[in-house]
PyMOL commands that place a pseudoatom at each C-alpha (Angstrom):
pseudoatom trace, name=CA, resn=ASN, resi=1, chain=A, elem=C, hetatm=0, pos=[92.218, -15.672, 46.809]
pseudoatom trace, name=CA, resn=ALA, resi=2, chain=A, elem=C, hetatm=0, pos=[92.674, -14.613, 50.402]
pseudoatom trace, name=CA, resn=TYR, resi=3, chain=A, elem=C, hetatm=0, pos=[91.015, -11.409, 49.919]
pseudoatom trace, name=CA, resn=ILE, resi=4, chain=A, elem=C, hetatm=0, pos=[88.528, -13.160, 47.688]
pseudoatom trace, name=CA, resn=ASN, resi=5, chain=A, elem=C, hetatm=0, pos=[88.043, -15.818, 50.292]
pseudoatom trace, name=CA, resn=ARG, resi=6, chain=A, elem=C, hetatm=0, pos=[87.871, -13.309, 52.992]
pseudoatom trace, name=CA, resn=GLY, resi=7, chain=A, elem=C, hetatm=0, pos=[84.830, -10.966, 51.005]
pseudoatom trace, name=CA, resn=PHE, resi=8, chain=A, elem=C, hetatm=0, pos=[82.713, -14.425, 50.651]
pseudoatom trace, name=CA, resn=ILE, resi=9, chain=A, elem=C, hetatm=0, pos=[83.275, -14.839, 54.170]
pseudoatom trace, name=CA, resn=TYR, resi=10, chain=A, elem=C, hetatm=0, pos=[82.329, -11.815, 54.681]
pseudoatom trace, name=CA, resn=ALA, resi=11, chain=A, elem=C, hetatm=0, pos=[79.194, -11.760, 52.343]
pseudoatom trace, name=CA, resn=SER, resi=12, chain=A, elem=C, hetatm=0, pos=[78.150, -15.016, 53.901]
pseudoatom trace, name=CA, resn=VAL, resi=13, chain=A, elem=C, hetatm=0, pos=[77.405, -13.114, 57.246]
pseudoatom trace, name=CA, resn=ARG, resi=14, chain=A, elem=C, hetatm=0, pos=[76.059, -9.818, 55.747]
pseudoatom trace, name=CA, resn=GLN, resi=15, chain=A, elem=C, hetatm=0, pos=[79.269, -7.812, 56.250]
pseudoatom trace, name=CA, resn=VAL, resi=16, chain=A, elem=C, hetatm=0, pos=[78.648, -6.124, 53.263]
pseudoatom trace, name=CA, resn=ASP, resi=17, chain=A, elem=C, hetatm=0, pos=[81.028, -3.192, 53.772]
pseudoatom trace, name=CA, resn=LEU, resi=18, chain=A, elem=C, hetatm=0, pos=[83.625, -5.574, 54.912]
pseudoatom trace, name=CA, resn=ALA, resi=19, chain=A, elem=C, hetatm=0, pos=[83.294, -7.571, 51.951]
pseudoatom trace, name=CA, resn=ILE, resi=20, chain=A, elem=C, hetatm=0, pos=[83.654, -4.467, 49.472]
pseudoatom trace, name=CA, resn=GLU, resi=21, chain=A, elem=C, hetatm=0, pos=[86.808, -4.237, 51.107]
pseudoatom trace, name=CA, resn=ALA, resi=22, chain=A, elem=C, hetatm=0, pos=[88.361, -7.265, 50.888]
pseudoatom trace, name=CA, resn=TRP, resi=23, chain=A, elem=C, hetatm=0, pos=[87.724, -7.636, 47.052]
pseudoatom trace, name=CA, resn=GLN, resi=24, chain=A, elem=C, hetatm=0, pos=[88.542, -3.943, 46.744]
pseudoatom trace, name=CA, resn=GLU, resi=25, chain=A, elem=C, hetatm=0, pos=[92.183, -4.822, 48.173]
pseudoatom trace, name=CA, resn=ALA, resi=26, chain=A, elem=C, hetatm=0, pos=[92.312, -7.858, 46.073]
pseudoatom trace, name=CA, resn=ILE, resi=27, chain=A, elem=C, hetatm=0, pos=[91.620, -5.398, 42.767]
pseudoatom trace, name=CA, resn=LYS, resi=28, chain=A, elem=C, hetatm=0, pos=[94.766, -3.474, 44.437]
pseudoatom trace, name=CA, resn=LEU, resi=29, chain=A, elem=C, hetatm=0, pos=[97.163, -6.218, 44.378]
pseudoatom trace, name=CA, resn=ASP, resi=30, chain=A, elem=C, hetatm=0, pos=[95.438, -7.219, 40.238]
pseudoatom trace, name=CA, resn=SER, resi=31, chain=A, elem=C, hetatm=0, pos=[93.707, -5.042, 38.579]
pseudoatom trace, name=CA, resn=LYS, resi=32, chain=A, elem=C, hetatm=0, pos=[92.650, -7.307, 36.476]
pseudoatom trace, name=CA, resn=ASN, resi=33, chain=A, elem=C, hetatm=0, pos=[91.308, -9.827, 38.899]
pseudoatom trace, name=CA, resn=ILE, resi=34, chain=A, elem=C, hetatm=0, pos=[88.007, -10.805, 37.100]
pseudoatom trace, name=CA, resn=LYS, resi=35, chain=A, elem=C, hetatm=0, pos=[86.163, -12.852, 40.231]
pseudoatom trace, name=CA, resn=ALA, resi=36, chain=A, elem=C, hetatm=0, pos=[87.228, -9.763, 42.612]
pseudoatom trace, name=CA, resn=ARG, resi=37, chain=A, elem=C, hetatm=0, pos=[85.494, -7.582, 40.428]
pseudoatom trace, name=CA, resn=GLU, resi=38, chain=A, elem=C, hetatm=0, pos=[82.589, -10.031, 39.466]
pseudoatom trace, name=CA, resn=ASN, resi=39, chain=A, elem=C, hetatm=0, pos=[82.046, -10.257, 43.341]
pseudoatom trace, name=CA, resn=LEU, resi=40, chain=A, elem=C, hetatm=0, pos=[81.950, -6.767, 43.324]
pseudoatom trace, name=CA, resn=ALA, resi=41, chain=A, elem=C, hetatm=0, pos=[79.343, -5.997, 40.525]
pseudoatom trace, name=CA, resn=ARG, resi=42, chain=A, elem=C, hetatm=0, pos=[77.207, -8.756, 42.307]
pseudoatom trace, name=CA, resn=ILE, resi=43, chain=A, elem=C, hetatm=0, pos=[77.083, -7.358, 45.703]
pseudoatom trace, name=CA, resn=TYR, resi=44, chain=A, elem=C, hetatm=0, pos=[76.791, -3.345, 44.460]
pseudoatom trace, name=CA, resn=LEU, resi=45, chain=A, elem=C, hetatm=0, pos=[73.491, -4.667, 42.448]
pseudoatom trace, name=CA, resn=THR, resi=46, chain=A, elem=C, hetatm=0, pos=[71.934, -5.960, 45.810]
pseudoatom trace, name=CA, resn=ILE, resi=47, chain=A, elem=C, hetatm=0, pos=[72.738, -3.069, 47.507]
pseudoatom trace, name=CA, resn=GLY, resi=48, chain=A, elem=C, hetatm=0, pos=[71.073, -0.733, 45.477]
pseudoatom trace, name=CA, resn=LYS, resi=49, chain=A, elem=C, hetatm=0, pos=[74.654, 0.848, 43.696]
pseudoatom trace, name=CA, resn=GLU, resi=50, chain=A, elem=C, hetatm=0, pos=[72.968, -0.063, 40.050]
pseudoatom trace, name=CA, resn=GLY, resi=51, chain=A, elem=C, hetatm=0, pos=[75.283, 2.341, 38.507]
pseudoatom trace, name=CA, resn=ALA, resi=52, chain=A, elem=C, hetatm=0, pos=[78.639, 1.046, 40.358]
pseudoatom trace, name=CA, resn=SER, resi=53, chain=A, elem=C, hetatm=0, pos=[77.771, -2.425, 39.559]
pseudoatom trace, name=CA, resn=VAL, resi=54, chain=A, elem=C, hetatm=0, pos=[77.552, -1.455, 35.801]
pseudoatom trace, name=CA, resn=LYS, resi=55, chain=A, elem=C, hetatm=0, pos=[81.175, -0.057, 36.000]
pseudoatom trace, name=CA, resn=GLU, resi=56, chain=A, elem=C, hetatm=0, pos=[82.761, -3.173, 37.219]
pseudoatom trace, name=CA, resn=TRP, resi=57, chain=A, elem=C, hetatm=0, pos=[80.914, -5.515, 34.471]
pseudoatom trace, name=CA, resn=ASN, resi=58, chain=A, elem=C, hetatm=0, pos=[82.061, -3.011, 31.614]
pseudoatom trace, name=CA, resn=LYS, resi=59, chain=A, elem=C, hetatm=0, pos=[85.293, -2.825, 33.582]
pseudoatom trace, name=CA, resn=ILE, resi=60, chain=A, elem=C, hetatm=0, pos=[85.479, -6.689, 33.081]
pseudoatom trace, name=CA, resn=ILE, resi=61, chain=A, elem=C, hetatm=0, pos=[84.392, -6.408, 29.457]
pseudoatom trace, name=CA, resn=GLU, resi=62, chain=A, elem=C, hetatm=0, pos=[87.568, -4.430, 29.334]
pseudoatom trace, name=CA, resn=ILE, resi=63, chain=A, elem=C, hetatm=0, pos=[89.922, -6.918, 30.742]
pseudoatom trace, name=CA, resn=ASP, resi=64, chain=A, elem=C, hetatm=0, pos=[88.176, -9.722, 28.795]
pseudoatom trace, name=CA, resn=SER, resi=65, chain=A, elem=C, hetatm=0, pos=[85.810, -8.765, 25.441]
pseudoatom trace, name=CA, resn=LYS, resi=66, chain=A, elem=C, hetatm=0, pos=[84.865, -12.680, 25.438]
pseudoatom trace, name=CA, resn=TYR, resi=67, chain=A, elem=C, hetatm=0, pos=[83.313, -12.509, 28.775]
pseudoatom trace, name=CA, resn=ALA, resi=68, chain=A, elem=C, hetatm=0, pos=[79.433, -13.418, 27.949]
pseudoatom trace, name=CA, resn=PHE, resi=69, chain=A, elem=C, hetatm=0, pos=[78.507, -13.305, 31.398]
pseudoatom trace, name=CA, resn=ALA, resi=70, chain=A, elem=C, hetatm=0, pos=[79.210, -9.743, 31.806]
pseudoatom trace, name=CA, resn=HIS, resi=71, chain=A, elem=C, hetatm=0, pos=[76.908, -8.726, 29.100]
pseudoatom trace, name=CA, resn=TYR, resi=72, chain=A, elem=C, hetatm=0, pos=[74.505, -11.069, 30.184]
pseudoatom trace, name=CA, resn=ASN, resi=73, chain=A, elem=C, hetatm=0, pos=[74.431, -9.099, 33.689]
pseudoatom trace, name=CA, resn=LEU, resi=74, chain=A, elem=C, hetatm=0, pos=[74.354, -5.923, 31.940]
pseudoatom trace, name=CA, resn=GLY, resi=75, chain=A, elem=C, hetatm=0, pos=[71.610, -7.206, 29.665]
pseudoatom trace, name=CA, resn=LEU, resi=76, chain=A, elem=C, hetatm=0, pos=[69.556, -7.660, 33.083]
pseudoatom trace, name=CA, resn=ILE, resi=77, chain=A, elem=C, hetatm=0, pos=[70.369, -4.135, 34.521]
pseudoatom trace, name=CA, resn=GLU, resi=78, chain=A, elem=C, hetatm=0, pos=[69.557, -2.356, 31.583]
pseudoatom trace, name=CA, resn=GLY, resi=79, chain=A, elem=C, hetatm=0, pos=[66.398, -4.598, 30.941]
pseudoatom trace, name=CA, resn=GLY, resi=80, chain=A, elem=C, hetatm=0, pos=[65.452, -3.730, 34.945]
pseudoatom trace, name=CA, resn=ARG, resi=81, chain=A, elem=C, hetatm=0, pos=[65.898, -0.012, 33.893]
pseudoatom trace, name=CA, resn=ARG, resi=82, chain=A, elem=C, hetatm=0, pos=[63.298, -0.471, 31.052]
pseudoatom trace, name=CA, resn=ASN, resi=83, chain=A, elem=C, hetatm=0, pos=[66.182, 0.190, 28.631]
pseudoatom trace, name=CA, resn=VAL, resi=84, chain=A, elem=C, hetatm=0, pos=[65.074, -2.215, 26.157]
pseudoatom trace, name=CA, resn=ASP, resi=85, chain=A, elem=C, hetatm=0, pos=[67.384, -1.710, 23.166]
pseudoatom trace, name=CA, resn=LYS, resi=86, chain=A, elem=C, hetatm=0, pos=[70.373, -1.533, 25.097]
pseudoatom trace, name=CA, resn=ALA, resi=87, chain=A, elem=C, hetatm=0, pos=[69.458, -4.759, 27.249]
pseudoatom trace, name=CA, resn=ILE, resi=88, chain=A, elem=C, hetatm=0, pos=[68.924, -6.350, 23.322]
pseudoatom trace, name=CA, resn=GLY, resi=89, chain=A, elem=C, hetatm=0, pos=[72.336, -5.283, 21.973]
pseudoatom trace, name=CA, resn=HIS, resi=90, chain=A, elem=C, hetatm=0, pos=[73.897, -6.958, 25.719]
pseudoatom trace, name=CA, resn=TYR, resi=91, chain=A, elem=C, hetatm=0, pos=[72.131, -10.188, 25.315]
pseudoatom trace, name=CA, resn=ASN, resi=92, chain=A, elem=C, hetatm=0, pos=[72.901, -10.504, 21.506]
pseudoatom trace, name=CA, resn=LYS, resi=93, chain=A, elem=C, hetatm=0, pos=[76.895, -10.032, 22.643]
pseudoatom trace, name=CA, resn=SER, resi=94, chain=A, elem=C, hetatm=0, pos=[75.793, -12.463, 25.167]
pseudoatom trace, name=CA, resn=VAL, resi=95, chain=A, elem=C, hetatm=0, pos=[74.748, -14.899, 22.682]
pseudoatom trace, name=CA, resn=ALA, resi=96, chain=A, elem=C, hetatm=0, pos=[76.891, -14.495, 20.340]
pseudoatom trace, name=CA, resn=LEU, resi=97, chain=A, elem=C, hetatm=0, pos=[79.922, -14.911, 22.269]
pseudoatom trace, name=CA, resn=GLU, resi=98, chain=A, elem=C, hetatm=0, pos=[78.273, -18.339, 23.901]
pseudoatom trace, name=CA, resn=PRO, resi=99, chain=A, elem=C, hetatm=0, pos=[75.813, -19.434, 21.381]
pseudoatom trace, name=CA, resn=LYS, resi=100, chain=A, elem=C, hetatm=0, pos=[74.015, -22.180, 23.893]
pseudoatom trace, name=CA, resn=PHE, resi=101, chain=A, elem=C, hetatm=0, pos=[73.845, -19.508, 26.671]
pseudoatom trace, name=CA, resn=ALA, resi=102, chain=A, elem=C, hetatm=0, pos=[69.812, -20.601, 27.221]
pseudoatom trace, name=CA, resn=ALA, resi=103, chain=A, elem=C, hetatm=0, pos=[69.235, -17.771, 29.678]
pseudoatom trace, name=CA, resn=ALA, resi=104, chain=A, elem=C, hetatm=0, pos=[70.538, -14.890, 27.463]
pseudoatom trace, name=CA, resn=HIS, resi=105, chain=A, elem=C, hetatm=0, pos=[68.415, -16.396, 24.678]
pseudoatom trace, name=CA, resn=ASN, resi=106, chain=A, elem=C, hetatm=0, pos=[65.577, -16.380, 27.080]
pseudoatom trace, name=CA, resn=ASN, resi=107, chain=A, elem=C, hetatm=0, pos=[65.569, -13.168, 27.697]
pseudoatom trace, name=CA, resn=LEU, resi=108, chain=A, elem=C, hetatm=0, pos=[66.887, -11.894, 24.405]
pseudoatom trace, name=CA, resn=ALA, resi=109, chain=A, elem=C, hetatm=0, pos=[63.272, -13.525, 23.176]
pseudoatom trace, name=CA, resn=PHE, resi=110, chain=A, elem=C, hetatm=0, pos=[60.948, -11.981, 25.951]
pseudoatom trace, name=CA, resn=LEU, resi=111, chain=A, elem=C, hetatm=0, pos=[62.566, -8.130, 25.317]
pseudoatom trace, name=CA, resn=TYR, resi=112, chain=A, elem=C, hetatm=0, pos=[61.813, -9.266, 21.387]
pseudoatom trace, name=CA, resn=SER, resi=113, chain=A, elem=C, hetatm=0, pos=[58.079, -10.663, 22.185]
pseudoatom trace, name=CA, resn=ILE, resi=114, chain=A, elem=C, hetatm=0, pos=[57.756, -6.812, 24.151]
pseudoatom trace, name=CA, resn=ASN, resi=115, chain=A, elem=C, hetatm=0, pos=[58.930, -5.225, 20.810]
pseudoatom trace, name=CA, resn=LYS, resi=116, chain=A, elem=C, hetatm=0, pos=[56.184, -7.103, 19.077]
pseudoatom trace, name=CA, resn=ASN, resi=117, chain=A, elem=C, hetatm=0, pos=[59.220, -8.610, 17.113]
pseudoatom trace, name=CA, resn=PHE, resi=118, chain=A, elem=C, hetatm=0, pos=[57.539, -12.270, 16.923]
pseudoatom trace, name=CA, resn=LYS, resi=119, chain=A, elem=C, hetatm=0, pos=[59.790, -14.002, 14.472]
pseudoatom trace, name=CA, resn=LYS, resi=120, chain=A, elem=C, hetatm=0, pos=[62.943, -12.978, 16.201]
pseudoatom trace, name=CA, resn=ALA, resi=121, chain=A, elem=C, hetatm=0, pos=[61.302, -14.309, 19.822]
pseudoatom trace, name=CA, resn=GLU, resi=122, chain=A, elem=C, hetatm=0, pos=[60.149, -17.655, 18.837]
pseudoatom trace, name=CA, resn=LYS, resi=123, chain=A, elem=C, hetatm=0, pos=[63.959, -17.834, 17.140]
pseudoatom trace, name=CA, resn=HIS, resi=124, chain=A, elem=C, hetatm=0, pos=[65.820, -16.867, 20.529]
pseudoatom trace, name=CA, resn=TYR, resi=125, chain=A, elem=C, hetatm=0, pos=[63.068, -19.342, 22.651]
pseudoatom trace, name=CA, resn=LEU, resi=126, chain=A, elem=C, hetatm=0, pos=[63.480, -22.153, 20.229]
pseudoatom trace, name=CA, resn=LEU, resi=127, chain=A, elem=C, hetatm=0, pos=[67.588, -21.751, 20.561]
pseudoatom trace, name=CA, resn=ALA, resi=128, chain=A, elem=C, hetatm=0, pos=[67.185, -21.526, 24.541]
pseudoatom trace, name=CA, resn=ILE, resi=129, chain=A, elem=C, hetatm=0, pos=[65.375, -24.728, 24.787]
pseudoatom trace, name=CA, resn=GLU, resi=130, chain=A, elem=C, hetatm=0, pos=[67.964, -26.441, 22.223]
pseudoatom trace, name=CA, resn=GLY, resi=131, chain=A, elem=C, hetatm=0, pos=[70.891, -24.745, 24.604]
pseudoatom trace, name=CA, resn=ASN, resi=132, chain=A, elem=C, hetatm=0, pos=[68.885, -26.497, 27.491]
pseudoatom trace, name=CA, resn=LYS, resi=133, chain=A, elem=C, hetatm=0, pos=[66.211, -29.101, 26.938]
pseudoatom trace, name=CA, resn=LYS, resi=134, chain=A, elem=C, hetatm=0, pos=[65.032, -28.911, 30.716]
pseudoatom trace, name=CA, resn=TYR, resi=135, chain=A, elem=C, hetatm=0, pos=[64.720, -25.147, 30.747]
pseudoatom trace, name=CA, resn=SER, resi=136, chain=A, elem=C, hetatm=0, pos=[60.962, -24.706, 31.861]
pseudoatom trace, name=CA, resn=LYS, resi=137, chain=A, elem=C, hetatm=0, pos=[60.726, -21.266, 31.661]
pseudoatom trace, name=CA, resn=ALA, resi=138, chain=A, elem=C, hetatm=0, pos=[61.944, -21.196, 27.691]
pseudoatom trace, name=CA, resn=TYR, resi=139, chain=A, elem=C, hetatm=0, pos=[59.194, -23.496, 26.830]
pseudoatom trace, name=CA, resn=THR, resi=140, chain=A, elem=C, hetatm=0, pos=[56.469, -21.919, 28.950]
pseudoatom trace, name=CA, resn=ASN, resi=141, chain=A, elem=C, hetatm=0, pos=[57.481, -18.617, 27.541]
pseudoatom trace, name=CA, resn=LEU, resi=142, chain=A, elem=C, hetatm=0, pos=[57.799, -19.647, 23.979]
pseudoatom trace, name=CA, resn=ALA, resi=143, chain=A, elem=C, hetatm=0, pos=[53.928, -21.437, 24.716]
pseudoatom trace, name=CA, resn=ALA, resi=144, chain=A, elem=C, hetatm=0, pos=[52.819, -17.832, 25.616]
pseudoatom trace, name=CA, resn=LEU, resi=145, chain=A, elem=C, hetatm=0, pos=[54.125, -16.287, 22.881]
pseudoatom trace, name=CA, resn=TYR, resi=146, chain=A, elem=C, hetatm=0, pos=[52.704, -18.641, 20.548]
pseudoatom trace, name=CA, resn=ASP, resi=147, chain=A, elem=C, hetatm=0, pos=[49.085, -18.364, 22.537]
pseudoatom trace, name=CA, resn=GLN, resi=148, chain=A, elem=C, hetatm=0, pos=[49.677, -14.674, 21.660]
pseudoatom trace, name=CA, resn=MET, resi=149, chain=A, elem=C, hetatm=0, pos=[50.421, -15.064, 18.143]
pseudoatom trace, name=CA, resn=LYS, resi=150, chain=A, elem=C, hetatm=0, pos=[47.128, -17.253, 17.827]
pseudoatom trace, name=CA, resn=LYS, resi=151, chain=A, elem=C, hetatm=0, pos=[48.794, -20.349, 17.263]
pseudoatom trace, name=CA, resn=PRO, resi=152, chain=A, elem=C, hetatm=0, pos=[47.303, -22.549, 20.464]
pseudoatom trace, name=CA, resn=GLU, resi=153, chain=A, elem=C, hetatm=0, pos=[48.426, -25.775, 18.348]
pseudoatom trace, name=CA, resn=LYS, resi=154, chain=A, elem=C, hetatm=0, pos=[52.007, -24.669, 18.690]
pseudoatom trace, name=CA, resn=SER, resi=155, chain=A, elem=C, hetatm=0, pos=[51.491, -23.339, 22.456]
pseudoatom trace, name=CA, resn=VAL, resi=156, chain=A, elem=C, hetatm=0, pos=[50.323, -27.187, 23.385]
pseudoatom trace, name=CA, resn=LEU, resi=157, chain=A, elem=C, hetatm=0, pos=[52.997, -28.651, 21.450]
pseudoatom trace, name=CA, resn=GLN, resi=158, chain=A, elem=C, hetatm=0, pos=[55.989, -26.552, 23.779]
pseudoatom trace, name=CA, resn=LEU, resi=159, chain=A, elem=C, hetatm=0, pos=[53.457, -27.888, 26.752]
pseudoatom trace, name=CA, resn=LYS, resi=160, chain=A, elem=C, hetatm=0, pos=[53.641, -31.422, 25.601]
pseudoatom trace, name=CA, resn=LYS, resi=161, chain=A, elem=C, hetatm=0, pos=[57.280, -31.315, 25.066]
pseudoatom trace, name=CA, resn=LEU, resi=162, chain=A, elem=C, hetatm=0, pos=[57.916, -29.615, 28.629]
pseudoatom trace, name=CA, resn=ALA, resi=163, chain=A, elem=C, hetatm=0, pos=[55.544, -31.980, 29.730]
pseudoatom trace, name=CA, resn=ILE, resi=164, chain=A, elem=C, hetatm=0, pos=[58.028, -34.833, 28.954]
pseudoatom trace, name=CA, resn=GLU, resi=165, chain=A, elem=C, hetatm=0, pos=[61.073, -33.242, 30.319]
pseudoatom trace, name=CA, resn=THR, resi=166, chain=A, elem=C, hetatm=0, pos=[59.081, -32.698, 33.644]
pseudoatom trace, name=CA, resn=PRO, resi=167, chain=A, elem=C, hetatm=0, pos=[57.193, -35.510, 34.377]
pseudoatom trace, name=CA, resn=LYS, resi=168, chain=A, elem=C, hetatm=0, pos=[55.999, -34.712, 37.683]
pseudoatom trace, name=CA, resn=ASP, resi=169, chain=A, elem=C, hetatm=0, pos=[55.074, -31.178, 37.500]
pseudoatom trace, name=CA, resn=PRO, resi=170, chain=A, elem=C, hetatm=0, pos=[51.435, -30.894, 37.874]
pseudoatom trace, name=CA, resn=VAL, resi=171, chain=A, elem=C, hetatm=0, pos=[51.165, -27.089, 36.535]
pseudoatom trace, name=CA, resn=VAL, resi=172, chain=A, elem=C, hetatm=0, pos=[52.449, -28.024, 32.923]
pseudoatom trace, name=CA, resn=ARG, resi=173, chain=A, elem=C, hetatm=0, pos=[49.307, -30.586, 32.790]
pseudoatom trace, name=CA, resn=ASN, resi=174, chain=A, elem=C, hetatm=0, pos=[47.047, -28.536, 34.213]
pseudoatom trace, name=CA, resn=ASN, resi=175, chain=A, elem=C, hetatm=0, pos=[48.429, -25.795, 31.776]
pseudoatom trace, name=CA, resn=ILE, resi=176, chain=A, elem=C, hetatm=0, pos=[47.866, -27.999, 28.913]
pseudoatom trace, name=CA, resn=GLY, resi=177, chain=A, elem=C, hetatm=0, pos=[44.627, -28.730, 30.005]
pseudoatom trace, name=CA, resn=PHE, resi=178, chain=A, elem=C, hetatm=0, pos=[43.109, -25.421, 30.269]
pseudoatom trace, name=CA, resn=LEU, resi=179, chain=A, elem=C, hetatm=0, pos=[44.707, -24.507, 26.600]
pseudoatom trace, name=CA, resn=LEU, resi=180, chain=A, elem=C, hetatm=0, pos=[43.098, -27.596, 25.028]
pseudoatom trace, name=CA, resn=SER, resi=181, chain=A, elem=C, hetatm=0, pos=[39.600, -26.690, 27.002]
pseudoatom trace, name=CA, resn=GLN, resi=182, chain=A, elem=C, hetatm=0, pos=[39.770, -23.348, 25.615]
pseudoatom trace, name=CA, resn=SER, resi=183, chain=A, elem=C, hetatm=0, pos=[40.229, -24.835, 21.808]
pseudoatom trace, name=CA, resn=GLY, resi=184, chain=A, elem=C, hetatm=0, pos=[37.138, -27.028, 22.627]
pseudoatom trace, name=CA, resn=LYS, resi=185, chain=A, elem=C, hetatm=0, pos=[39.353, -30.073, 23.091]
pseudoatom trace, name=CA, resn=LEU, resi=186, chain=A, elem=C, hetatm=0, pos=[37.574, -31.274, 26.650]
pseudoatom trace, name=CA, resn=ASP, resi=187, chain=A, elem=C, hetatm=0, pos=[38.160, -34.968, 26.510]
pseudoatom trace, name=CA, resn=GLU, resi=188, chain=A, elem=C, hetatm=0, pos=[41.584, -34.588, 26.009]
pseudoatom trace, name=CA, resn=ALA, resi=189, chain=A, elem=C, hetatm=0, pos=[41.716, -31.811, 28.449]
pseudoatom trace, name=CA, resn=ILE, resi=190, chain=A, elem=C, hetatm=0, pos=[39.881, -33.913, 30.841]
pseudoatom trace, name=CA, resn=LYS, resi=191, chain=A, elem=C, hetatm=0, pos=[42.985, -36.274, 30.492]
pseudoatom trace, name=CA, resn=TRP, resi=192, chain=A, elem=C, hetatm=0, pos=[45.258, -33.604, 31.339]
pseudoatom trace, name=CA, resn=TYR, resi=193, chain=A, elem=C, hetatm=0, pos=[43.720, -32.346, 34.527]
pseudoatom trace, name=CA, resn=ARG, resi=194, chain=A, elem=C, hetatm=0, pos=[43.369, -35.664, 35.520]
pseudoatom trace, name=CA, resn=GLU, resi=195, chain=A, elem=C, hetatm=0, pos=[46.724, -36.376, 34.899]
pseudoatom trace, name=CA, resn=SER, resi=196, chain=A, elem=C, hetatm=0, pos=[47.845, -33.099, 37.069]
pseudoatom trace, name=CA, resn=ILE, resi=197, chain=A, elem=C, hetatm=0, pos=[45.429, -34.304, 40.028]
pseudoatom trace, name=CA, resn=LYS, resi=198, chain=A, elem=C, hetatm=0, pos=[47.027, -37.690, 39.864]
pseudoatom trace, name=CA, resn=ILE, resi=199, chain=A, elem=C, hetatm=0, pos=[50.953, -36.190, 40.145]
pseudoatom trace, name=CA, resn=TRP, resi=200, chain=A, elem=C, hetatm=0, pos=[49.211, -33.572, 42.827]
pseudoatom trace, name=CA, resn=ASP, resi=201, chain=A, elem=C, hetatm=0, pos=[45.980, -34.565, 44.492]
pseudoatom trace, name=CA, resn=LYS, resi=202, chain=A, elem=C, hetatm=0, pos=[45.311, -31.416, 46.491]
pseudoatom trace, name=CA, resn=TYR, resi=203, chain=A, elem=C, hetatm=0, pos=[46.162, -28.820, 43.122]
pseudoatom trace, name=CA, resn=PRO, resi=204, chain=A, elem=C, hetatm=0, pos=[42.539, -26.489, 43.606]
pseudoatom trace, name=CA, resn=ASN, resi=205, chain=A, elem=C, hetatm=0, pos=[43.359, -25.118, 39.789]
pseudoatom trace, name=CA, resn=ALA, resi=206, chain=A, elem=C, hetatm=0, pos=[43.157, -28.334, 38.472]
pseudoatom trace, name=CA, resn=TYR, resi=207, chain=A, elem=C, hetatm=0, pos=[40.066, -30.070, 40.240]
pseudoatom trace, name=CA, resn=TYR, resi=208, chain=A, elem=C, hetatm=0, pos=[38.162, -26.483, 39.389]
pseudoatom trace, name=CA, resn=ASN, resi=209, chain=A, elem=C, hetatm=0, pos=[38.888, -26.814, 35.624]
pseudoatom trace, name=CA, resn=LEU, resi=210, chain=A, elem=C, hetatm=0, pos=[38.497, -30.816, 35.550]
pseudoatom trace, name=CA, resn=ALA, resi=211, chain=A, elem=C, hetatm=0, pos=[35.122, -29.577, 37.218]
pseudoatom trace, name=CA, resn=GLU, resi=212, chain=A, elem=C, hetatm=0, pos=[34.471, -27.071, 34.512]
pseudoatom trace, name=CA, resn=ALA, resi=213, chain=A, elem=C, hetatm=0, pos=[35.444, -29.222, 31.591]
pseudoatom trace, name=CA, resn=LEU, resi=214, chain=A, elem=C, hetatm=0, pos=[33.084, -32.051, 32.727]
pseudoatom trace, name=CA, resn=GLU, resi=215, chain=A, elem=C, hetatm=0, pos=[30.344, -29.467, 33.392]
pseudoatom trace, name=CA, resn=LYS, resi=216, chain=A, elem=C, hetatm=0, pos=[30.699, -28.279, 29.431]
pseudoatom trace, name=CA, resn=LYS, resi=217, chain=A, elem=C, hetatm=0, pos=[30.787, -31.738, 28.422]
pseudoatom trace, name=CA, resn=GLY, resi=218, chain=A, elem=C, hetatm=0, pos=[27.274, -32.798, 30.324]
pseudoatom trace, name=CA, resn=LYS, resi=219, chain=A, elem=C, hetatm=0, pos=[29.379, -35.030, 32.765]
pseudoatom trace, name=CA, resn=HIS, resi=220, chain=A, elem=C, hetatm=0, pos=[28.477, -34.058, 36.273]
pseudoatom trace, name=CA, resn=ALA, resi=221, chain=A, elem=C, hetatm=0, pos=[29.520, -37.112, 38.007]
pseudoatom trace, name=CA, resn=GLU, resi=222, chain=A, elem=C, hetatm=0, pos=[32.271, -39.808, 37.743]
for i in range(1, 222): cmd.bond("trace and resi %d" % i, "trace and resi %d" % (i + 1))
show_as sticks, trace
zoom trace
């Protein structure tokens, strides 16, 4: 613990080499010290040593095969390398171990959407939301997926659910208005733009979209 704490202190003042040395010393004392290895894996990634990071995450999995977070981080790394199939494999292992791991479900869904596997993408976005009802990224990603699938009603529905969870978010309301406007539902779109402006009265996108919607309806003045 002393070496782990020392490593955190060094890392906090950007003494990366000393932080690495401290955590390596902790591992010398206990080769199964997951916390020390996790700290090394993270700091290696921040300094561009992906290979060393991957090695530590894999070592952690050898120590604890049920550590979902290690698979999640390997998914992040492989996804960043554009090794989509490998990333999908790690995220699937992660959610198998932690079924309510919202971030892993969200990332897995995004990769499935890249592969045009919309059914699996939808499933995992919904599981991400089930795991965290306030996970705005999953709602917006799912809405984008439905838009891609030419299902605007479902897209709007997800954003409306997000609006309930985020009562002070003007961007969500503006986005709802935009989708409704695209579908020709101008009266409802105008309502959502006005809600957005009510929350943030200096939101330029909402003003622009509202003006455009009013023009389409022939309402040039309030």
